[in-house]
C-alpha positions in Angstrom: 90.9 17.2 152.1 91.4 16.5 155.8 94.7 14.8 156.8 94.8 11.7 159.1 96.0 13.8 162.0 93.3 16.4 161.7 90.6 13.7 161.2 91.6 12.0 164.5 91.8 15.3 166.4 88.4 16.4 165.1 87.0 13.0 166.1 88.4 13.4 169.5 86.8 16.9 169.7 83.4 15.3 168.9 83.8 12.9 171.8 84.8 15.8 174.1 81.7 17.7 173.0 79.5 14.9 174.2 81.2 14.8 177.6 78.8 17.2 179.3 76.0 14.7 179.0 78.0 12.2 180.9 79.2 14.4 183.8 77.6 15.4 187.0 75.4 18.5 187.0 75.0 21.2 189.6 72.4 23.9 190.0 73.7 27.5 189.4 71.8 30.6 188.6 71.4 31.9 185.0 73.4 35.1 186.0 76.2 33.0 187.3 76.4 30.9 184.2 76.6 34.0 182.0 79.5 35.5 184.0 81.7 32.3 184.1 85.0 32.8 182.3 88.2 30.8 182.2 91.8 31.1 181.0 92.3 31.7 177.3 95.2 29.9 175.4 97.5 32.8 176.5 96.4 32.6 180.1 94.2 35.7 180.6 90.6 35.1 181.7 88.1 35.1 178.9 86.6 32.8 176.2 88.8 30.6 173.9 90.7 33.6 172.4 88.7 36.7 173.3 90.0 38.2 176.6 87.4 39.4 179.1 87.4 42.6 181.2 87.1 40.3 184.3 90.2 39.6 186.4 91.2 37.0 189.0 90.6 38.1 192.6 93.5 38.6 195.0 95.4 35.4 195.8 93.5 33.3 193.3 95.3 31.4 190.5 94.4 29.8 187.1 95.8 27.1 184.9 95.3 25.8 181.4 96.6 23.4 178.8 95.3 23.9 175.2 95.8 22.3 171.8 94.9 24.7 169.0 94.9 23.9 165.3 95.1 26.8 162.8 95.0 27.0 159.0 96.2 30.1 157.2 98.1 31.2 154.0 101.8 32.2 154.1 103.1 35.5 152.8 103.9 35.5 149.1 107.3 34.1 148.0 110.1 35.8 146.1 110.2 35.0 142.4 113.4 33.0 143.0 111.5 30.7 145.4 108.7 29.7 143.0 108.9 26.0 142.2 108.0 25.0 138.6 104.7 23.1 138.5 102.1 21.9 136.0 99.3 23.6 137.9 98.9 27.4 138.2 100.5 29.3 141.1 98.8 28.9 144.5 99.6 30.5 147.8 101.2 28.2 150.3 98.8 27.0 153.0 100.1 26.3 156.5 98.7 24.0 159.1 99.9 24.9 162.6 99.3 23.0 165.9 100.1 24.9 169.1 100.2 23.2 172.5 100.4 25.8 175.3 100.6 25.8 179.1 99.4 28.9 181.0 99.3 30.1 184.6 97.6 33.2 186.0 97.6 34.9 189.4 95.5 37.7 191.0 97.7 40.4 192.5 94.6 42.3 193.7 90.9 41.9 193.1 91.3 44.0 189.9 94.8 43.1 188.7 96.0 39.8 187.3 99.2 38.5 185.6 99.4 35.6 183.2 102.2 33.5 181.7 102.0 31.0 178.8 104.6 28.9 176.9 103.6 27.4 173.5 105.1 24.6 171.5 104.5 25.0 167.7 104.3 22.4 164.9 103.9 23.9 161.4 103.8 22.0 158.1 102.8 22.1 154.4 102.2 18.9 152.4 102.4 20.3 148.8 105.8 20.0 147.1 105.3 22.9 144.6 104.4 25.7 147.0 106.6 28.3 148.7 106.2 31.4 150.9 107.2 33.2 154.1 106.0 32.5 157.7 107.0 35.1 160.2 109.5 36.4 157.7 111.1 33.0 157.3 111.2 31.3 153.8 109.8 27.9 153.1 109.6 25.9 149.9 108.1 22.5 149.1 106.9 20.0 151.6 108.1 20.6 155.2 107.5 20.0 158.9 108.9 22.3 161.5 108.5 22.4 165.2 109.9 24.1 168.4 109.2 26.2 171.4 107.5 29.6 170.8 107.9 32.8 172.7 107.1 33.1 176.4 104.0 35.2 176.8 103.9 37.5 179.8 100.8 39.5 180.2 99.0 41.7 182.8 95.5 42.9 182.9 94.0 45.7 185.0 90.3 46.2 185.5 89.2 49.8 185.0 85.6 49.4 186.5 84.6 48.3 189.9 82.7 45.0 189.5 80.7 45.7 192.7 79.1 48.8 191.2 79.2 48.2 187.4 77.2 45.8 185.3 80.1 45.9 182.7 83.7 44.8 182.9 86.5 46.9 181.2 90.2 46.1 181.4 93.5 47.3 180.0 96.1 44.6 179.0 99.8 44.9 178.5 101.9 42.0 177.2 105.3 41.0 175.9 106.4 37.8 174.0 110.0 36.9 174.9 112.3 34.7 172.8 113.1 31.3 174.4 116.3 30.8 172.3 117.7 31.0 168.8 114.7 30.2 166.5 115.9 29.6 163.0 112.4 28.8 161.7 109.1 30.4 160.9 107.7 29.7 164.4 108.6 33.1 165.7 110.7 36.2 165.0 114.0 36.9 166.7 113.3 39.7 169.1 110.7 40.8 171.6 107.1 41.3 170.5 105.0 43.6 172.7 101.7 45.4 172.8 98.6 46.5 174.6 94.8 46.0 174.4 91.4 46.9 175.7 88.7 44.4 176.7 85.0 44.8 177.5 82.2 42.4 178.4 78.7 42.7 179.6 76.3 39.7 180.0 76.9 37.3 177.2 78.8 39.8 174.9 82.6 40.1 174.8 84.5 42.7 172.6 88.2 43.4 172.7 91.3 44.3 170.7 95.1 44.2 171.0 97.9 45.8 168.9 101.2 43.9 168.8 104.4 45.4 167.6 106.3 42.5 166.0 110.1 42.3 166.0 111.9 42.2 162.6 113.8 39.1 161.4 117.5 38.8 160.6 118.0 35.8 158.3 121.3 34.0 158.6 124.1 34.0 156.1 123.2 30.6 154.6 119.8 32.0 153.5 121.4 35.2 152.3 123.9 33.4 150.1 121.2 31.7 148.0 119.8 35.0 146.9 117.3 35.8 149.6 117.0 39.0 151.6 118.8 39.2 154.9 116.4 41.5 156.8 112.6 41.2 156.8 110.3 43.8 158.2 107.6 41.6 159.7 104.1 43.2 159.9 102.6 44.3 163.2 99.2 42.7 164.2 95.9 44.4 165.1 93.7 41.7 166.7 89.9 42.4 167.0 87.8 39.8 168.8 84.1 39.5 169.3 82.6 36.7 171.4 79.2 35.4 172.6 79.0 33.3 175.7 75.6 31.5 175.7 74.5 29.4 178.7 72.8 26.1 177.8 69.7 25.6 179.9 69.7 21.9 179.4 73.4 21.6 180.6 73.5 23.8 183.7 77.3 24.0 183.7 77.9 24.2 180.0 78.2 27.3 177.8 78.2 27.5 174.0 80.9 29.9 172.9 81.1 31.6 169.5 84.0 34.0 168.5 85.1 36.0 165.5 88.9 36.4 165.8 90.4 38.9 163.3 94.1 39.5 162.6 94.8 42.6 160.5 98.5 42.9 159.4 99.8 46.5 159.2 103.1 47.7 157.8 105.9 45.2 157.0 107.5 44.0 153.7 105.5 42.1 151.2 107.2 38.9 152.3 106.6 39.8 156.0 102.9 40.6 155.6 100.5 37.7 154.8 96.8 38.2 154.0 94.5 39.3 156.8 92.8 36.4 158.7 89.2 36.1 160.0 88.5 33.0 162.1 85.1 31.8 163.3 85.3 29.6 166.4 82.3 27.7 167.8 82.5 25.2 170.7 81.6 24.3 174.3 83.0 25.0 177.7 81.8 22.5 180.4 82.6 22.9 184.1 82.9 19.8 186.3 80.5 20.8 189.1 81.8 23.7 191.2 85.4 22.4 191.2 86.7 25.2 189.0 87.9 22.7 186.3 86.5 22.9 182.8 86.8 21.1 179.5 87.0 23.2 176.3 86.4 22.0 172.8 85.6 23.6 169.5 86.0 24.0 165.7 87.9 26.9 164.0 87.2 27.9 160.4 89.4 30.4 158.5 86.7 32.4 156.7 89.2 34.2 154.5 90.4 30.9 153.0 86.9 30.0 151.9 87.1 32.6 149.1 90.7 31.8 148.0 91.7 29.6 145.1 94.1 27.6 147.3 91.8 24.6 147.6 93.0 23.4 151.0 90.7 22.7 154.0 90.3 25.8 156.3 88.9 23.9 159.3 90.8 23.4 162.5 89.9 23.1 166.1 90.8 23.3 169.8 90.8 21.2 172.9 91.7 22.4 176.4 91.6 21.6 180.1 91.5 24.7 182.3 91.1 25.8 186.0 89.9 29.0 187.6 87.8 29.8 190.7 84.1 30.0 190.1 82.8 33.2 191.6 79.2 32.1 192.3 76.5 34.1 194.1 76.5 32.8 197.7 73.3 31.0 198.7 70.9 32.7 201.0 71.4 32.2 204.7 69.5 29.3 206.3 66.3 30.4 208.2 66.8 31.0 211.9 66.1 28.1 214.2 63.2 28.9 216.5 63.5 27.0 219.8 60.4 25.0 220.8 58.0 26.7 223.2 58.2 25.9 226.9 55.7 23.5 228.3 52.4 25.2 229.3 51.9 26.2 232.9 48.8 25.2 234.9 46.0 27.2 233.5 44.6 29.9 235.8 41.3 31.3 234.7 41.8 35.1 234.8 38.9 37.4 235.2 37.3 38.4 231.9 39.2 41.3 230.3 37.4 44.5 229.5 35.9 44.6 226.1 38.2 46.5 223.8 37.4 47.2 220.2 39.8 45.4 217.9 42.5 47.6 216.4 43.1 47.5 212.7 46.7 47.0 211.6 48.5 50.2 210.7 50.5 50.5 207.4 53.6 52.6 208.4 55.0 53.0 204.8 55.1 51.5 201.4 58.4 51.5 199.4 59.2 50.3 195.9 62.5 49.2 194.3 63.2 48.5 190.6 65.4 46.0 188.7 67.2 45.7 185.4 65.5 43.6 182.7 65.7 39.8 183.4 67.8 40.4 186.6 67.2 39.9 190.3 70.3 41.7 191.4 69.7 44.5 194.0 71.0 47.8 192.6 72.8 50.4 194.7 69.7 52.7 194.6 67.6 49.8 195.8 70.0 49.1 198.6 69.7 52.6 199.9 65.9 52.3 200.0 66.2 48.9 201.8 68.6 50.4 204.3 65.9 53.0 205.2 63.3 50.2 205.5 65.6 48.2 207.9 66.2 51.3 210.0 62.4 51.8 210.5 62.0 48.1 211.3 64.6 48.4 214.0 62.8 51.4 215.4 59.5 49.5 215.4 60.2 46.0 216.8 56.6 44.9 216.3 56.5 45.9 212.6 56.4 43.2 209.9 57.1 43.5 206.2 55.3 42.1 203.2 57.7 41.9 200.2 55.9 41.5 196.8 57.8 40.8 193.6 56.6 41.7 190.1 57.8 41.4 186.5 57.0 43.0 183.2 55.1 41.0 180.5 58.3 40.0 178.7 60.1 38.4 181.6 57.8 35.9 183.1 58.8 33.1 180.6 61.6 30.5 180.2 64.4 30.8 182.7 62.7 33.9 184.2 59.5 32.2 185.1 60.3 32.5 188.8 61.9 36.0 188.5 59.2 37.7 190.6 59.9 35.3 193.5 63.7 35.7 193.1 63.4 39.5 193.2 61.3 39.3 196.4 63.8 36.9 197.9 66.7 39.2 197.0 65.1 42.1 198.8 64.4 39.9 201.9 67.9 38.4 201.9 69.4 41.9 201.8 67.4 42.9 204.9 68.4 39.7 206.7 72.0 39.4 205.8 72.9 43.1 205.7 70.9 44.4 208.7 70.1 41.2 210.7 66.4 41.6 210.5 64.6 38.4 211.8 63.4 36.6 208.6 60.2 35.6 210.5 59.2 39.2 210.3 59.2 39.2 206.5 56.7 37.6 204.2 57.4 37.3 200.5 54.9 37.0 197.6 55.4 36.6 193.8 52.7 38.2 191.7 54.5 38.2 188.4 52.7 40.3 185.8 49.6 41.0 187.8 48.7 44.5 189.0 50.8 46.4 186.5 51.4 50.1 187.3 52.8 51.0 183.9 52.0 50.3 180.3 53.7 47.1 179.2 53.8 48.2 175.6 56.4 50.9 176.4 59.9 50.6 177.8 59.1 53.2 180.5 56.0 51.3 181.5 57.9 48.0 181.7 60.6 49.6 183.8 57.9 50.6 186.3 56.5 47.1 186.4 60.0 45.5 187.1 59.6 46.1 190.8 59.4 44.9 194.4 56.9 46.6 196.8 57.7 46.5 200.5 54.7 47.2 202.8 55.7 47.9 206.5 52.8 47.1 208.9 52.3 47.4 212.6 49.6 45.1 214.1 
């Protein structure tokens, strides 16, 4: 059964999920929408929980405030803690609300730092259950709250985003106590660990290993027959995420995550059951301001198969800010001044008859693209650099740039991919080498004139191309 607080919060989440339909829209490319990430609840850039290999650029900052609701089972109690009850023994279920503030900063284009401070509220509403949370004993109905540990993390990108289609980063973090915490909200000492995070396109994969400090219970708890020292289990966190752009909301992504917590080592009372959360929700950006609204539902899949009988559904809400690194728009076309007024016409003598000269094709070049992409690769840039050099050497030469696709691309959001590929080649010649755009004509021929067999991957690769014909009149 859902409690009153959870019902109201889930209703609020439903309202937030409808917000994208009411806010202003902007036009961004599909590739931009795939790559957009924002602060997680702990401050590093990523999805809701899954951290990305992407980092803030130098001098940029990020901010977030999140509410997260979690449902999980406590570690088993000691025999002396079990409360007599008419019903059979059940594991204690915990409902935890965490409100966190985070701040991130880019030290370089590939190195960011992040800080977050959480406030925890944990409770159990059954009077005959008992167990351990973070090595701290609880029995009966309770409600506990307080500041959690200060999270300090840093993330270093291992791949150059200008030359790689993937992002890979190493993270190092420490969770520092904020005071004496005589509760199950956190352990006494410093927790620390490291992780590795990768993303490409819509897919995100990462993991972190955290070494958790042990707990020293105070004398009052020791005197009632409980242990004084608890070896709290370390945590291996494995996360997989899918960041799907919604075509009908151009600044909204549908995020799905599997967040797994595997407990290693520790005493029986310091090691609860492993947890697998499924999170699904939306992240909506308000135009290109960098601000985003986050909302979703979280289900503890491991509790679905337990005999505890409690509701395993929680959720999240968040407001976050981070710069939107969008592809810059193409430069405006050059302004051609109006022609001067015509001079008085002087009839010249008839010129000698000269046979018309056919245009001469100087060269034909061809560049290729990744599936569904209009991004110019480094190999293609080298070919275009050579084309630009020849156009400088031949001031009268003009270029015809023709874009093609394979038979699987010319649909849906890629229906204008052939044109965007031709425009990408033209824009590189104009912006990189200063070639007059009036000397370049673009055409989009889609799947026509295939040079390869579209039934094979090698043939489709040959068809994902742009042909540049250099002609002198």
